[in-house]
DSSP file (Angstrom, degrees, kcal/mol; ACC not computed):
  #  RESIDUE AA STRUCTURE BP1 BP2  ACC     N-H-->O    O-->H-N    N-H-->O    O-->H-N    TCO  KAPPA ALPHA  PHI   PSI    X-CA   Y-CA   Z-CA
    1    1 A M     >        0   0    0      0, 0.0     4,-1.8     0, 0.0     5,-0.1   0.000 360.0 360.0 360.0 -43.9   28.5   -8.4  -39.8
    2    2 A K  H  >  +     0   0    0      1,-0.2     4,-1.8     2,-0.2     5,-0.1   0.833 360.0  53.3 -63.5 -33.4   25.9   -5.7  -40.5
    3    3 A H  H  > S+     0   0    0      2,-0.2     4,-2.9     1,-0.2    -1,-0.2   0.877 105.3  53.4 -69.1 -40.1   23.1   -8.1  -39.8
    4    4 A I  H  > S+     0   0    0      1,-0.2     4,-2.4     2,-0.2    -2,-0.2   0.936 109.2  49.4 -61.9 -44.4   24.5   -9.1  -36.3
    5    5 A F  H  X S+     0   0    0     -4,-1.8     4,-2.5     2,-0.2    -1,-0.2   0.897 111.8  49.2 -61.0 -45.1   24.6   -5.4  -35.4
    6    6 A T  H  X S+     0   0    0     -4,-1.8     4,-2.5     2,-0.2    -2,-0.2   0.875 112.5  46.2 -58.8 -45.1   21.0   -4.9  -36.5
    7    7 A L  H  X S+     0   0    0     -4,-2.9     4,-2.1     2,-0.2    -2,-0.2   0.897 112.8  50.6 -69.9 -36.5   19.8   -7.9  -34.6
    8    8 A L  H  X S+     0   0    0     -4,-2.4     4,-2.0    -5,-0.2    -2,-0.2   0.894 111.5  48.2 -62.2 -43.3   21.7   -6.8  -31.5
    9    9 A F  H  X S+     0   0    0     -4,-2.5     4,-2.2     1,-0.2     5,-0.2   0.950 111.2  50.3 -65.6 -47.5   20.2   -3.3  -31.8
   10   10 A A  H  X S+     0   0    0     -4,-2.5     4,-2.2     1,-0.2    -2,-0.2   0.868 109.5  51.1 -60.2 -37.3   16.7   -4.7  -32.2
   11   11 A F  H  X S+     0   0    0     -4,-2.1     4,-2.2     2,-0.2    -1,-0.2   0.879 110.0  50.1 -62.4 -41.7   17.1   -7.0  -29.1
   12   12 A C  H  X S+     0   0    0     -4,-2.0     4,-2.0     2,-0.2    -2,-0.2   0.848 109.4  50.1 -70.7 -34.4   18.2   -4.1  -27.0
   13   13 A V  H  X S+     0   0    0     -4,-2.2     4,-2.4     2,-0.2    -2,-0.2   0.936 111.5  49.2 -65.9 -46.7   15.3   -1.9  -28.1
   14   14 A M  H  X S+     0   0    0     -4,-2.2     4,-1.8     1,-0.2    -2,-0.2   0.892 110.8  50.7 -62.3 -37.6   12.9   -4.8  -27.2
   15   15 A A  H  X S+     0   0    0     -4,-2.2     4,-1.6     2,-0.2    -1,-0.2   0.921 109.9  48.8 -65.2 -42.9   14.5   -5.2  -23.9
   16   16 A L  H  X S+     0   0    0     -4,-2.0     4,-1.4     1,-0.2    -2,-0.2   0.874 110.2  51.0 -61.8 -40.2   14.3   -1.7  -23.0
   17   17 A A  H  < S+     0   0    0     -4,-2.4     4,-0.3     1,-0.2    -1,-0.2   0.870 111.3  47.7 -60.2 -39.0   10.6   -1.5  -24.0
   18   18 A S  H >< S+     0   0    0     -4,-1.8     3,-0.7     1,-0.2    -1,-0.2   0.788 107.9  57.0 -79.5 -27.9    9.7   -4.5  -21.9
   19   19 A A  H 3< S+     0   0    0     -4,-1.6    -1,-0.2     1,-0.2    -2,-0.2   0.814 101.2  55.6 -70.3 -30.2   11.6   -3.1  -18.9
   20   20 A S  T 3< S+     0   0    0     -4,-1.4     2,-0.8    -5,-0.1    -1,-0.2   0.626  84.3  96.2 -83.4  -7.6    9.7    0.1  -18.8
   21   21 A A    <   +     0   0    0     -3,-0.7     2,-0.3    -4,-0.3    32,-0.0  -0.727  57.0 134.5 -80.3 107.7    6.3   -1.8  -18.6
   22   22 A Q        -     0   0    0     -2,-0.8    32,-2.7    33,-0.1    33,-0.8  -0.968  55.5-109.2-149.9 161.6    5.6   -1.8  -14.8
   23   23 A A        -     0   0    0     86,-0.4    88,-2.8    -2,-0.3     2,-0.4  -0.674  28.5-161.1 -87.8 150.5    2.8   -1.3  -12.3
   24   24 A V        -     0   0    0     -2,-0.3    28,-1.9    31,-0.3     2,-0.6  -0.989   7.8-148.0-130.6 125.4    2.9    1.8  -10.1
   25   25 A I  E     -A   51   0A   0     -2,-0.4     2,-0.5    26,-0.2    26,-0.2  -0.802  18.4-179.3 -98.5 128.3    1.0    2.2   -6.8
   26   26 A T  E     -A   50   0A   0     24,-2.4    24,-2.3    -2,-0.6     2,-0.3  -0.963  13.9-149.9-128.3 117.0   -0.1    5.8   -6.1
   27   27 A F  E     -A   49   0A   0     -2,-0.5    22,-0.2    22,-0.2     3,-0.2  -0.659  14.3-144.0 -88.4 144.3   -2.0    6.5   -2.9
   28   28 A Q  S    S+     0   0    0     20,-2.2     2,-0.3     1,-0.3    -1,-0.1   0.850  93.6   3.0 -64.8 -34.6   -4.6    9.4   -2.7
   29   29 A K        -     0   0    0     19,-0.5    -1,-0.3     1,-0.1    19,-0.1  -0.980  56.7-165.8-153.3 139.1   -3.4    9.8    1.0
   30   30 A T  S    S+     0   0    0     -2,-0.3    88,-2.9    -3,-0.2     2,-0.3   0.567  75.6  48.9-105.0 -11.5   -0.6    8.0    3.0
   31   31 A T  E     -d  118   0B   0     86,-0.2     2,-0.4     2,-0.0    88,-0.2  -0.956  57.4-172.7-131.8 144.8   -1.6    9.2    6.6
   32   32 A H  E     -d  119   0B   0     86,-1.8    88,-2.1    -2,-0.3     2,-0.6  -0.991  10.1-156.0-136.4 128.6   -4.9    9.1    8.3
   33   33 A D  E     -d  120   0B   0     -2,-0.4    88,-0.2    86,-0.2    68,-0.0  -0.944   3.0-166.5-105.7 118.2   -5.4   10.7   11.8
   34   34 A F  E     -     0   0B   0     86,-3.3    87,-0.2    -2,-0.6     2,-0.2   0.670  27.7-152.9 -78.1 -17.3   -8.4    9.2   13.7
   35   35 A G  E     -     0   0B   0     85,-0.3    87,-3.0     2,-0.0     2,-0.4  -0.551  51.1 -12.5  80.0-152.3   -8.3   12.1   16.2
   36   36 A H  E    S+d  122   0B   0     85,-0.2     2,-0.3    -2,-0.2    87,-0.2  -0.719  74.8 147.9 -86.4 134.6   -9.6   11.3   19.8
   37   37 A F  E     -d  123   0B   0     85,-1.9    87,-3.0    -2,-0.4     2,-0.3  -0.967  41.6-106.5-153.7 167.4  -11.5    8.2   20.4
   38   38 A T  E >   -d  124   0B   0     -2,-0.3     3,-1.4    85,-0.2    87,-0.2  -0.717  26.1-120.5-102.9 155.2  -12.1    5.6   23.3
   39   39 A E  T 3  S+     0   0    0     85,-2.3    54,-0.2    -2,-0.3    53,-0.1   0.617  98.4  80.1 -64.9 -15.0  -10.7    2.2   23.4
   40   40 A D  T 3  S+     0   0    0      1,-0.1    -1,-0.3    52,-0.1    85,-0.1   0.603  94.2  49.3 -76.5 -10.6  -14.0    0.4   23.6
   41   41 A K  S <  S-     0   0    0     -3,-1.4    51,-0.1    51,-0.0    -1,-0.1  -0.961  80.7-129.9-135.8 124.7  -14.5    0.7   19.8
   42   42 A P        -     0   0    0      0, 0.0     2,-0.3     0, 0.0    49,-0.2  -0.348  23.8-142.6 -64.9 149.5  -12.1   -0.2   17.0
   43   43 A V  E     - B   0  90A   0     47,-2.1    47,-2.9    -6,-0.0     2,-0.3  -0.860  15.7-167.1-112.7 147.5  -11.5    2.5   14.3
   44   44 A S  E     - B   0  89A   0     -2,-0.3     2,-0.3    45,-0.2    45,-0.2  -0.933   9.5-175.3-134.3 156.4  -11.1    1.9   10.6
   45   45 A Y  E     - B   0  88A   0     43,-2.2    43,-3.0    -2,-0.3     2,-0.6  -0.967  20.3-135.7-154.0 138.1  -10.0    3.8    7.5
   46   46 A K  E     - B   0  87A   0     -2,-0.3     2,-0.5    41,-0.2    41,-0.2  -0.879  13.3-156.4 -96.4 113.7   -9.8    2.9    3.8
   47   47 A F  E     - B   0  86A   0     39,-2.8    39,-2.7    -2,-0.6     2,-0.4  -0.778  14.4-154.1 -85.3 125.1   -6.6    3.9    2.0
   48   48 A V  E     + B   0  85A   0     -2,-0.5   -20,-2.2    37,-0.2   -19,-0.5  -0.845  17.3 176.5-101.8 137.6   -7.5    4.3   -1.7
   49   49 A F  E     -AB  27  84A   0     35,-2.4    35,-2.2    -2,-0.4     2,-0.4  -0.919  17.1-143.7-133.9 164.2   -4.7    3.8   -4.3
   50   50 A E  E     -AB  26  83A   0    -24,-2.3   -24,-2.4    -2,-0.3     2,-1.1  -0.975  18.7-127.4-124.7 137.9   -4.5    3.7   -8.1
   51   51 A N  E     +A   25   0A   0     31,-2.3    30,-3.6    -2,-0.4   -26,-0.2  -0.758  34.0 171.5 -82.5  96.5   -2.4    1.7  -10.4
   52   52 A T        +     0   0    0    -28,-1.9    -1,-0.1    -2,-1.1   -27,-0.1   0.290  50.2  87.2 -95.6  11.7   -0.8    4.5  -12.5
   53   53 A G  S    S-     0   0    0    -29,-0.6   -30,-0.3     2,-0.2    28,-0.1  -0.121  87.7-110.1 -95.7-160.9    1.5    2.3  -14.3
   54   54 A N  S    S+     0   0    0    -32,-2.7   -31,-0.2   -34,-0.2   -33,-0.1   0.236  91.8  60.6-121.1  11.2    1.0    0.2  -17.5
   55   55 A E  S    S-     0   0    0    -33,-0.8   -31,-0.3    24,-0.1    -2,-0.2  -0.904  97.0 -81.3-127.4 160.3    1.0   -3.4  -16.1
   56   56 A P        -     0   0    0      0, 0.0     2,-0.4     0, 0.0    23,-0.2  -0.370  43.6-134.9 -61.6 140.4   -1.4   -5.1  -13.5
   57   57 A L  B     -G   78   0C   0     21,-2.7    21,-2.7   -35,-0.1     2,-0.5  -0.820  18.6-169.8 -98.2 136.6   -0.6   -4.4   -9.9
   58   58 A V        -     0   0    0     -2,-0.4    51,-1.0    19,-0.2     2,-0.5  -0.967  14.3-145.8-129.6 118.5   -0.5   -7.1   -7.4
   59   59 A I  E     -E  108   0B   0     -2,-0.5    49,-0.2    15,-0.4     3,-0.1  -0.731  17.2-179.9 -82.3 129.2   -0.3   -6.5   -3.5
   60   60 A Q  E     -     0   0B   0     47,-3.1     2,-0.3    -2,-0.5    48,-0.2   0.792  61.4  -1.1 -98.3 -38.4    1.7   -9.3   -2.0
   61   61 A Q  E     -E  107   0B   0     46,-1.6    46,-2.2     2,-0.0    -1,-0.3  -0.988  42.6-162.9-148.5 162.4    1.6   -8.2    1.6
   62   62 A A  E     -E  106   0B   0     -2,-0.3     2,-0.5    44,-0.2     9,-0.4  -0.814  24.5-175.2-141.4 101.6    0.4   -5.6    4.0
   63   63 A I  E     -E  105   0B   0     42,-2.5    42,-3.1    -2,-0.3     2,-0.2  -0.851  10.0-150.7-109.5 126.8    2.2   -5.8    7.3
   64   64 A S  E     -E  104   0B   0     -2,-0.5    40,-0.2     5,-0.2    -2,-0.0  -0.528  22.4-121.7 -94.3 163.9    1.4   -3.7   10.3
   65   65 A S  S    S+     0   0    0     38,-1.1     2,-0.3    -2,-0.2    39,-0.1   0.603  91.7  14.9 -80.7  -8.6    3.8   -2.6   13.0
   66   66 A C  S >  S-     0   0    0      3,-0.2     3,-1.3    37,-0.2    -2,-0.1  -0.985  78.4-106.3-157.1 168.2    1.9   -4.3   15.7
   67   67 A G  T 3  S+     0   0    0     -2,-0.3    -1,-0.0     1,-0.3    -2,-0.0   0.655 109.6  69.8 -76.4 -12.6   -0.9   -6.8   16.4
   68   68 A C  T 3  S+     0   0    0     22,-0.1    23,-3.0    24,-0.0     2,-0.5   0.603  94.3  66.9 -77.0 -12.5   -3.5   -4.0   17.3
   69   69 A T  E <   -C   90   0A   0     -3,-1.3     2,-0.4    21,-0.2    -5,-0.2  -0.950  64.2-173.9-118.4 127.4   -3.5   -3.0   13.6
   70   70 A V  E     -C   89   0A   0     19,-2.5    19,-2.7    -2,-0.5     2,-0.5  -0.975   6.5-159.9-125.6 131.7   -4.9   -5.2   10.9
   71   71 A A  E     -C   88   0A   0     -2,-0.4     2,-0.4    -9,-0.4    17,-0.2  -0.956   5.6-173.4-114.7 119.0   -4.7   -4.4    7.2
   72   72 A N  E     -C   87   0A   0     15,-2.8    15,-3.0    -2,-0.5     2,-0.3  -0.927  16.1-177.6-107.1 132.8   -7.0   -6.0    4.6
   73   73 A F  E     -C   86   0A   0     -2,-0.4     2,-0.2    13,-0.2    13,-0.2  -0.819  37.2 -78.6-132.4 170.8   -6.4   -5.3    0.9
   74   74 A T        -     0   0    0     11,-1.1   -15,-0.4    -2,-0.3     4,-0.1  -0.518  39.0-166.6 -65.8 127.1   -7.6   -6.0   -2.6
   75   75 A K        +     0   0    0     -2,-0.2    -1,-0.2     2,-0.1   -16,-0.1   0.812  59.8  78.5 -88.3 -39.8   -6.4   -9.5   -3.4
   76   76 A S  S    S-     0   0    0      1,-0.1   -17,-0.3   -18,-0.1     2,-0.1  -0.280  95.4 -88.2 -72.5 158.3   -7.0   -9.4   -7.2
   77   77 A P        -     0   0    0      0, 0.0     2,-0.6     0, 0.0   -19,-0.2  -0.436  39.4-133.9 -66.0 139.9   -4.6   -7.8   -9.7
   78   78 A I  B     -G   57   0C   0    -21,-2.7   -21,-2.7    -4,-0.1     3,-0.1  -0.864  19.2-132.6 -96.0 115.4   -5.4   -4.1  -10.3
   79   79 A K    >   -     0   0    0     -2,-0.6     3,-1.7   -23,-0.2   -28,-0.3  -0.180  38.8 -78.7 -60.9 159.9   -5.4   -3.1  -13.9
   80   80 A P  T 3  S+     0   0    0      0, 0.0   -28,-0.2     0, 0.0    -1,-0.2  -0.381 121.9  16.5 -54.7 129.7   -3.6    0.0  -15.2
   81   81 A G  T 3  S+     0   0    0    -30,-3.6   -29,-0.1     1,-0.3     2,-0.1   0.203 102.7 114.4  91.3 -18.5   -5.9    3.0  -14.3
   82   82 A D    <   -     0   0    0     -3,-1.7   -31,-2.3   -31,-0.2    -1,-0.3  -0.395  58.7-130.4 -86.2 164.2   -8.0    1.1  -11.8
   83   83 A K  E     +B   50   0A   0    -33,-0.2     2,-0.3    -3,-0.1   -33,-0.2  -0.822  21.7 179.8-115.5 155.8   -8.2    1.7   -8.0
   84   84 A G  E     -B   49   0A   0    -35,-2.2   -35,-2.4    -2,-0.3     2,-0.3  -0.824  14.6-134.7-137.3 179.4   -8.0   -0.6   -5.1
   85   85 A E  E     -B   48   0A   0     -2,-0.3   -11,-1.1   -37,-0.2     2,-0.5  -0.989   9.9-153.1-143.5 154.4   -8.1   -0.2   -1.4
   86   86 A I  E     -BC  47  73A   0    -39,-2.7   -39,-2.8    -2,-0.3     2,-0.6  -0.969  18.4-154.5-122.0 116.5   -6.5   -1.2    2.0
   87   87 A N  E     -BC  46  72A   0    -15,-3.0   -15,-2.8    -2,-0.5     2,-0.4  -0.810  12.1-165.5 -92.3 122.4   -8.8   -1.2    4.8
   88   88 A V  E     -BC  45  71A   0    -43,-3.0   -43,-2.2    -2,-0.6     2,-0.4  -0.933   3.8-169.8-114.6 125.7   -6.8   -0.6    8.1
   89   89 A T  E     -BC  44  70A   0    -19,-2.7   -19,-2.5    -2,-0.4     2,-0.5  -0.972   6.4-160.3-121.7 132.8   -8.4   -1.2   11.5
   90   90 A Y  E     -BC  43  69A   0    -47,-2.9   -47,-2.1    -2,-0.4     2,-0.6  -0.925   7.2-176.0-109.4 127.7   -6.9   -0.2   14.7
   91   91 A N        +     0   0    0    -23,-3.0   -52,-0.1    -2,-0.5   -51,-0.1  -0.916   8.7 170.4-127.7 103.6   -8.1   -2.0   18.0
   92   92 A G    >   +     0   0    0     -2,-0.6     3,-3.1   -51,-0.1   -53,-0.1   0.319  22.4 144.9 -97.2  10.4   -6.5   -0.5   21.1
   93   93 A K  T 3  S+     0   0    0      1,-0.3     3,-0.1   -54,-0.2   -53,-0.1  -0.262  79.6   5.7 -56.5 124.7   -8.7   -2.4   23.6
   94   94 A G  T 3  S+     0   0    0      1,-0.3    -1,-0.3     0, 0.0     2,-0.2   0.515 106.7 119.6  80.9   3.2   -6.4   -3.2   26.7
   95   95 A K  S <  S-     0   0    0     -3,-3.1    -1,-0.3     1,-0.1   -56,-0.1  -0.549  79.2 -80.4 -96.3 166.7   -3.5   -1.2   25.2
   96   96 A M        -     0   0    0     -2,-0.2    27,-0.1    -3,-0.1    -1,-0.1  -0.492  50.9-123.7 -62.5 123.8   -1.9    1.9   26.8
   97   97 A P        +     0   0    0      0, 0.0     2,-0.2     0, 0.0    27,-0.2  -0.220  64.4  67.7 -62.7 162.5   -4.0    5.1   26.2
   98   98 A G  E    S- F   0 123B   0     25,-3.1    25,-2.5     2,-0.0     2,-0.2  -0.763  86.7 -19.8 127.3-171.0   -2.5    8.1   24.5
   99   99 A R  E     + F   0 122B   0     23,-0.2     2,-0.3    -2,-0.2    23,-0.2  -0.511  61.1 178.9 -73.8 141.4   -1.1    9.2   21.2
  100  100 A F  E     - F   0 121B   0     21,-2.4    21,-1.7    -2,-0.2     2,-0.3  -0.966  22.1-163.6-141.0 155.2    0.0    6.5   18.7
  101  101 A K  E     - F   0 120B   0     -2,-0.3     2,-0.3    19,-0.2    19,-0.2  -0.931  13.8-172.9-144.4 119.7    1.4    6.2   15.2
  102  102 A K  E     - F   0 119B   0     17,-3.1    17,-2.1    -2,-0.3     2,-0.4  -0.853   9.1-151.0-113.2 141.7    1.3    2.9   13.4
  103  103 A V  E     - F   0 118B   0     -2,-0.3   -38,-1.1    15,-0.2     2,-0.5  -0.933   2.2-161.4-116.8 140.0    3.0    2.1   10.0
  104  104 A I  E     -EF  64 117B   0     13,-2.8    13,-2.6    -2,-0.4     2,-0.5  -0.977  12.2-149.7-117.1 122.9    1.6   -0.4    7.6
  105  105 A T  E     -EF  63 116B   0    -42,-3.1   -42,-2.5    -2,-0.5     2,-0.5  -0.804   8.3-156.8-100.1 127.9    4.2   -1.7    5.0
  106  106 A I  E     -EF  62 115B   0      9,-4.1     9,-2.4    -2,-0.5     2,-0.5  -0.895   3.6-163.1-107.4 131.3    2.9   -2.6    1.6
  107  107 A R  E     +EF  61 114B   0    -46,-2.2   -47,-3.1    -2,-0.5   -46,-1.6  -0.965  23.9 157.4-113.5 125.7    4.8   -5.1   -0.7
  108  108 A T  E     -E   59   0B   0      5,-2.5   -49,-0.2    -2,-0.5   -51,-0.0  -0.748  55.0-109.4-135.0-176.2    3.8   -5.1   -4.3
  109  109 A N  S    S+     0   0    0    -51,-1.0   -86,-0.4    -2,-0.2     4,-0.1   0.274  80.0 116.4 -92.7   5.9    5.0   -6.0   -7.7
  110  110 A A  S    S-     0   0    0      2,-0.2     3,-0.4   -52,-0.2   -86,-0.2  -0.105  84.3-105.8 -76.3 172.0    5.2   -2.3   -8.7
  111  111 A S  S    S+     0   0    0    -88,-2.8     2,-1.2     1,-0.3   -87,-0.1   0.894 127.7  49.1 -63.6 -37.9    8.3   -0.2   -9.6
  112  112 A N  S    S+     0   0    0    -89,-0.3    -1,-0.3     1,-0.2    -2,-0.2  -0.630  82.2 171.5 -93.2  70.1    7.9    1.3   -6.1
  113  113 A S        +     0   0    0     -2,-1.2    -5,-2.5    -3,-0.4     2,-0.5   0.693  58.3  53.6 -65.8 -18.9    7.6   -2.1   -4.6
  114  114 A L  E     + F   0 107B   0     -7,-0.2     2,-0.3    -3,-0.1    -7,-0.2  -0.959  67.7 168.2-117.8 116.0    7.7   -1.1   -1.0
  115  115 A A  E     - F   0 106B   0     -9,-2.4    -9,-4.1    -2,-0.5     2,-0.4  -0.928  18.0-149.3-126.2 155.2    5.2    1.6    0.1
  116  116 A R  E     - F   0 105B   0     -2,-0.3     2,-0.3   -11,-0.2   -11,-0.2  -0.965  10.6-176.6-126.5 138.7    4.2    2.8    3.6
  117  117 A I  E     - F   0 104B   0    -13,-2.6   -13,-2.8    -2,-0.4     2,-0.4  -0.944  13.9-152.6-127.0 157.6    0.9    4.2    5.0
  118  118 A Y  E     -dF  31 103B   0    -88,-2.9   -86,-1.8    -2,-0.3     2,-0.4  -0.946  11.1-162.6-134.7 143.8    0.4    5.4    8.5
  119  119 A I  E     +dF  32 102B   0    -17,-2.1   -17,-3.1    -2,-0.4     2,-0.3  -0.976  17.7 174.2-121.4 142.1   -2.5    5.8   11.0
  120  120 A T  E     +dF  33 101B   0    -88,-2.1   -86,-3.3    -2,-0.4   -85,-0.3  -0.893  11.5 129.0-136.6 165.4   -2.2    8.1   14.0
  121  121 A G  E     - F   0 100B   0    -21,-1.7   -21,-2.4    -2,-0.3     2,-0.5  -0.955  51.3 -93.8 168.4-178.1   -4.7    9.2   16.7
  122  122 A E  E     -dF  36  99B   0    -87,-3.0   -85,-1.9    -2,-0.3     2,-0.4  -0.933  32.6-160.4-127.6 110.4   -5.2    9.6   20.5
  123  123 A M  E     -dF  37  98B   0    -25,-2.5   -25,-3.1    -2,-0.5     2,-0.3  -0.746   7.1-163.6 -93.5 134.9   -6.9    6.8   22.2
  124  124 A E  E     -d   38   0B   0    -87,-3.0   -85,-2.3    -2,-0.4     3,-0.1  -0.788  28.8 -96.7-114.7 158.2   -8.6    7.4   25.6
  125  125 A E        -     0   0    0     -2,-0.3     2,-0.1   -87,-0.2    -1,-0.1  -0.348  45.3-100.0 -74.5 153.3   -9.6    5.0   28.2
  126  126 A S        -     0   0    0      1,-0.1     2,-0.6   -88,-0.1    -1,-0.1  -0.415  25.0-132.4 -73.0 153.0  -13.4    3.9   28.2
  127  127 A K              0   0    0      1,-0.2    -1,-0.1    -2,-0.1    -2,-0.0  -0.473 360.0 360.0-104.5  57.3  -15.4    5.6   30.9
  128  128 A Q              0   0    0     -2,-0.6    -1,-0.2     0, 0.0    -2,-0.0   0.433 360.0 360.0 -97.9 360.0  -17.1    2.5   32.2
């Protein structure tokens, strides 16, 4: 009976140890303001993040709130302690001028599996 409890205890310790091993995505900055710009030129910003966990980080998706915003991200797994980036481009050509705020939802294998980053700005009509 004593051996069964010892084996059960060892199994529980191993299960807890493996459960704590996870990736963690940590952004340097989660919002970027482009300020004022005209619609004739798309604007871009690179959001930098780090894997502060202890397992490789994999980004599965980066979904923007509209078709005028495109997010390109690091496709390969990011090792613990390494950095990656998500390059977000806003193209407002033909869209309504004025103030905007767009959200990009990031899905990962990290313990914080859902993260959001934001872009804002004020787009003005081209003076053509």
